[in-house]
C-alpha positions as CSV (number, residue, x, y, z in Angstrom):
1,M,-2.7,6.1,19.1
2,E,-2.8,2.4,18.1
3,K,-2.9,1.9,14.4
4,V,-5.7,-0.3,13.1
5,A,-4.5,-2.8,10.5
6,I,-6.4,-5.2,8.2
7,V,-4.4,-8.1,6.7
8,T,-6.2,-10.3,4.1
9,G,-5.2,-13.9,3.9
10,A,-3.7,-13.9,7.4
11,S,-4.7,-17.4,8.2
12,G,-1.5,-18.7,6.7
13,G,1.8,-18.1,5.0
14,I,3.1,-14.6,4.3
15,G,-0.2,-13.0,5.5
16,R,-0.1,-14.8,8.9
17,E,3.5,-13.7,9.5
18,T,2.8,-10.1,8.4
19,A,-0.2,-9.9,10.8
20,A,2.0,-11.2,13.7
21,I,4.7,-8.6,13.0
22,L,2.2,-5.8,12.9
23,R,0.7,-7.0,16.1
24,D,4.2,-7.0,17.7
25,R,4.7,-3.5,16.5
26,G,1.7,-2.3,18.4
27,C,-1.0,-2.4,15.8
28,V,-4.6,-3.6,16.4
29,V,-4.7,-6.3,13.7
30,Y,-7.7,-7.9,12.0
31,D,-7.3,-11.1,9.9
32,F,-9.7,-11.1,7.0
33,S,-9.8,-14.7,5.7
34,R,-12.3,-17.4,4.9
35,S,-11.0,-19.8,7.5
36,E,-10.0,-19.0,11.1
37,K,-6.7,-20.2,12.4
38,P,-6.4,-18.5,15.8
39,Q,-3.4,-16.3,16.5
40,D,-2.9,-14.6,19.8
41,G,-3.8,-10.9,19.8
42,I,-5.3,-11.0,16.3
43,R,-9.0,-10.7,15.7
44,H,-10.4,-12.9,12.9
45,I,-13.3,-11.6,10.8
46,P,-14.6,-14.0,8.1
47,C,-14.1,-12.5,4.6
48,D,-14.1,-13.8,1.1
49,V,-12.3,-11.3,-1.1
50,T,-14.3,-12.5,-4.2
51,D,-17.6,-11.5,-2.5
52,E,-18.4,-7.8,-2.4
53,S,-20.9,-8.2,0.4
54,S,-18.5,-10.2,2.5
55,V,-15.8,-7.6,2.1
56,K,-18.2,-4.7,3.0
57,A,-19.5,-6.6,6.1
58,A,-16.0,-7.3,7.3
59,V,-14.9,-3.6,6.9
60,D,-18.1,-2.4,8.6
61,A,-17.3,-4.7,11.5
62,V,-13.9,-3.1,12.0
63,M,-15.4,0.4,11.8
64,R,-18.0,-0.4,14.4
65,E,-15.3,-1.7,16.8
66,K,-12.5,0.9,16.1
67,G,-13.9,3.7,14.0
68,R,-10.9,3.9,11.8
69,I,-8.6,2.0,9.5
70,D,-5.0,2.9,9.1
71,I,-3.4,0.0,7.2
72,L,-4.6,-2.5,4.6
73,V,-2.2,-5.2,3.6
74,C,-3.5,-7.4,0.8
75,C,-2.0,-10.9,1.0
76,A,-4.9,-13.1,0.0
77,G,-4.1,-14.9,-3.2
78,M,-4.0,-18.2,-5.1
79,G,-2.2,-19.6,-8.1
80,I,-2.8,-21.8,-11.1
81,S,-0.4,-23.3,-13.5
82,G,-0.7,-24.9,-17.0
83,A,-0.5,-24.0,-20.7
84,V,-2.6,-21.1,-21.8
85,E,-4.1,-23.2,-24.6
86,F,-5.5,-25.7,-22.2
87,T,-6.5,-23.5,-19.2
88,K,-10.2,-23.4,-18.6
89,P,-11.7,-19.9,-18.7
90,E,-13.3,-20.4,-15.3
91,D,-9.8,-21.0,-13.8
92,S,-8.2,-18.0,-15.4
93,Y,-11.1,-15.8,-14.4
94,R,-10.9,-17.0,-10.8
95,Q,-7.1,-16.3,-10.8
96,M,-7.8,-12.7,-11.7
97,D,-10.8,-12.5,-9.4
98,V,-8.9,-13.5,-6.3
99,N,-5.5,-11.8,-6.9
100,L,-6.5,-8.6,-8.7
101,F,-10.1,-7.9,-8.1
102,G,-10.0,-9.3,-4.6
103,T,-7.4,-6.6,-3.9
104,D,-9.5,-4.0,-5.6
105,R,-12.6,-4.9,-3.5
106,L,-10.7,-4.3,-0.3
107,V,-9.1,-1.1,-1.5
108,R,-12.5,0.3,-2.6
109,A,-14.0,-0.6,0.8
110,V,-11.4,1.1,2.9
111,L,-10.6,4.2,0.7
112,P,-13.7,6.2,1.8
113,V,-12.5,5.8,5.4
114,M,-8.9,6.7,4.7
115,R,-9.9,9.6,2.6
116,K,-12.0,11.1,5.3
117,Q,-9.2,10.5,7.8
118,R,-6.7,12.1,5.4
119,S,-4.3,9.3,6.1
120,G,-3.8,5.6,5.5
121,R,-1.5,3.0,4.0
122,L,-2.3,0.5,1.3
123,V,0.1,-2.4,0.8
124,M,-0.4,-4.8,-2.1
125,T,1.3,-8.1,-2.7
126,S,2.5,-8.6,-6.2
127,S,5.3,-11.0,-7.2
128,V,8.6,-11.1,-9.0
129,A,6.6,-13.0,-11.6
130,G,4.8,-9.7,-12.3
131,V,8.1,-8.4,-13.7
132,T,9.5,-11.7,-15.0
133,P,6.5,-13.5,-16.4
134,I,6.8,-17.3,-15.9
135,P,5.9,-19.7,-18.7
136,F,3.0,-22.1,-17.8
137,Q,2.1,-19.7,-15.0
138,T,0.8,-17.1,-17.4
139,W,-2.4,-16.1,-15.6
140,Y,-0.7,-15.9,-12.2
141,S,2.0,-13.7,-13.7
142,A,-0.6,-11.5,-15.4
143,S,-2.5,-11.0,-12.2
144,K,0.6,-9.9,-10.4
145,A,1.7,-7.6,-13.2
146,A,-1.7,-6.0,-13.1
147,I,-1.4,-5.4,-9.4
148,I,1.8,-3.4,-10.0
149,S,0.1,-1.2,-12.6
150,Y,-3.0,-0.8,-10.4
151,A,-1.0,0.3,-7.4
152,M,1.2,2.7,-9.3
153,A,-1.8,4.5,-10.9
154,L,-3.7,4.5,-7.6
155,M,-1.0,6.1,-5.6
156,N,-1.3,9.3,-7.6
157,E,-5.1,9.3,-7.3
158,V,-5.0,9.1,-3.5
159,R,-1.8,11.2,-2.9
160,P,-3.7,14.4,-2.0
161,Y,-5.5,12.6,0.9
162,G,-2.4,11.6,2.8
163,I,-2.8,7.9,1.6
164,K,0.4,6.1,0.7
165,V,0.5,3.0,-1.6
166,A,3.3,0.4,-1.7
167,V,3.8,-2.8,-3.6
168,V,5.9,-5.8,-2.4
169,M,7.1,-8.4,-4.9
170,P,8.1,-11.6,-3.2
171,G,10.3,-14.0,-5.0
172,D,10.5,-17.7,-4.1
173,I,9.0,-18.2,-0.6
174,K,8.6,-21.5,1.2
175,T,4.9,-21.6,2.2
176,G,1.8,-23.7,1.8
177,F,1.1,-21.7,-1.4
178,T,3.1,-24.3,-3.4
179,A,0.9,-27.2,-2.3
180,A,-2.3,-25.2,-2.8
181,R,-1.5,-24.3,-6.4
182,K,-4.1,-25.6,-8.8
183,K,-2.1,-27.4,-11.4
184,S,-3.1,-28.6,-14.8
185,A,-0.9,-30.9,-16.8
186,E,-3.4,-31.0,-19.7
187,G,-1.5,-30.8,-23.0
188,N,1.7,-32.0,-21.4
189,D,2.3,-34.5,-24.2
190,E,1.6,-31.9,-26.9
191,Y,4.1,-29.6,-25.2
192,S,6.7,-32.4,-25.0
193,G,6.6,-32.6,-21.2
194,R,7.5,-29.0,-20.7
195,I,4.5,-28.1,-18.6
196,E,5.3,-30.6,-15.8
197,R,9.1,-29.8,-16.0
198,S,8.5,-26.1,-15.7
199,V,6.1,-26.3,-12.7
200,S,8.3,-28.9,-11.0
201,K,11.3,-26.6,-11.2
202,M,9.3,-23.6,-9.9
203,E,8.0,-25.6,-7.0
204,K,11.5,-26.8,-6.1
205,D,12.7,-23.2,-6.1
206,E,9.8,-22.2,-3.9
207,Q,10.5,-24.9,-1.3
208,N,14.1,-23.8,-1.2
209,G,13.1,-20.2,-1.0
210,L,13.1,-17.5,1.7
211,S,10.9,-17.9,4.8
212,A,7.4,-16.5,5.1
213,A,8.6,-14.6,8.2
214,Y,11.2,-12.8,6.1
215,A,8.6,-11.8,3.5
216,G,6.2,-10.8,6.3
217,K,8.8,-8.4,7.7
218,I,9.2,-6.7,4.3
219,L,5.4,-6.3,4.0
220,A,5.2,-5.0,7.6
221,N,7.9,-2.5,6.9
222,A,6.0,-1.3,3.8
223,A,3.0,-0.8,6.1
224,T,4.7,1.0,8.9
225,K,7.8,2.9,7.6
226,K,7.3,6.7,7.3
227,R,8.7,6.7,3.8
228,P,8.3,3.2,2.4
229,K,9.7,2.1,-1.0
230,L,6.9,2.4,-3.5
231,V,7.9,-1.0,-5.1
232,C,10.3,-3.5,-3.6
233,S,11.0,-7.2,-3.6
234,T,12.1,-9.6,-1.0
235,G,15.9,-9.5,-0.8
236,F,18.9,-8.3,-2.9
237,V,18.8,-11.2,-5.3
238,Y,15.3,-10.6,-6.4
239,S,15.8,-6.8,-6.5
240,F,18.8,-7.3,-8.7
241,L,16.8,-9.7,-11.0
242,C,14.0,-7.2,-11.4
243,T,16.4,-4.5,-12.3
244,L,18.4,-6.7,-14.6
245,V,15.2,-7.7,-16.6
246,K,14.4,-4.0,-17.1
247,L,18.0,-3.3,-18.4
248,L,18.4,-6.3,-20.6
249,P,17.1,-6.3,-24.2
250,T,13.7,-7.9,-24.1
251,R,14.6,-10.7,-26.6
252,F,17.6,-11.7,-24.4
253,A,15.6,-11.5,-21.1
254,Q,12.9,-13.8,-22.7
255,W,15.5,-16.2,-23.9
256,V,16.8,-16.5,-20.3
257,L,13.3,-17.2,-19.0
258,Y,12.8,-19.8,-21.7
259,Q,16.0,-21.6,-20.6
260,L,15.0,-21.5,-17.0
261,Y,11.3,-22.4,-17.2
262,A,10.1,-23.4,-20.6
263,K,12.8,-25.5,-22.3
């Protein structure tokens, strides 16, 4: 039986690559995103993850067409940067709304279906920044750290119903996400130019990072493998980094992050 998969944010970047790989693996794939960028064999349904009614309407459309949902991969996301002191509340709220609560809206919409099926797979996109919080990208880091905690708690809530949960933490990936980041340099003089230096270094790392196709394969594996890793990152280097941060004394780990992104 063909598996029915929903991928949010599949109009570009990691989400688009994930959707294509799932399609090639024999899944019926639905792209939930605000804008349609046609992709062969993938059905687009308009969906704004920050709008409860939009999410419900999109999930209902899939159920009318297929009557089941086997996989949800949450890739929709956005990023902001800037000093906490100068970040507007509406920007920090939107950051959490898209990344964390947007994921939650989709999960809550599909869980009743999966629970009745006694099967399903929920894959959430976090970030290495969720484990190694990046200065001047505090709210982005916070949203991704929250996704990890959310997923880890959820997996034990839904375990009795045959539903599996996995989290993927991409590192530096070369996508349009970099250009789409909402940047604020307000307070750069007060912070001795450190805001712009930090974000510039991060963006350089991203543009020299892994491909979206590579990250998409990791997400697709998490969605289709019989026994997926509960939490994984994209590649050995980032896996090693996440492990190292956990093992190092917190003071030393923070000093390293300061040298890299805040000095």
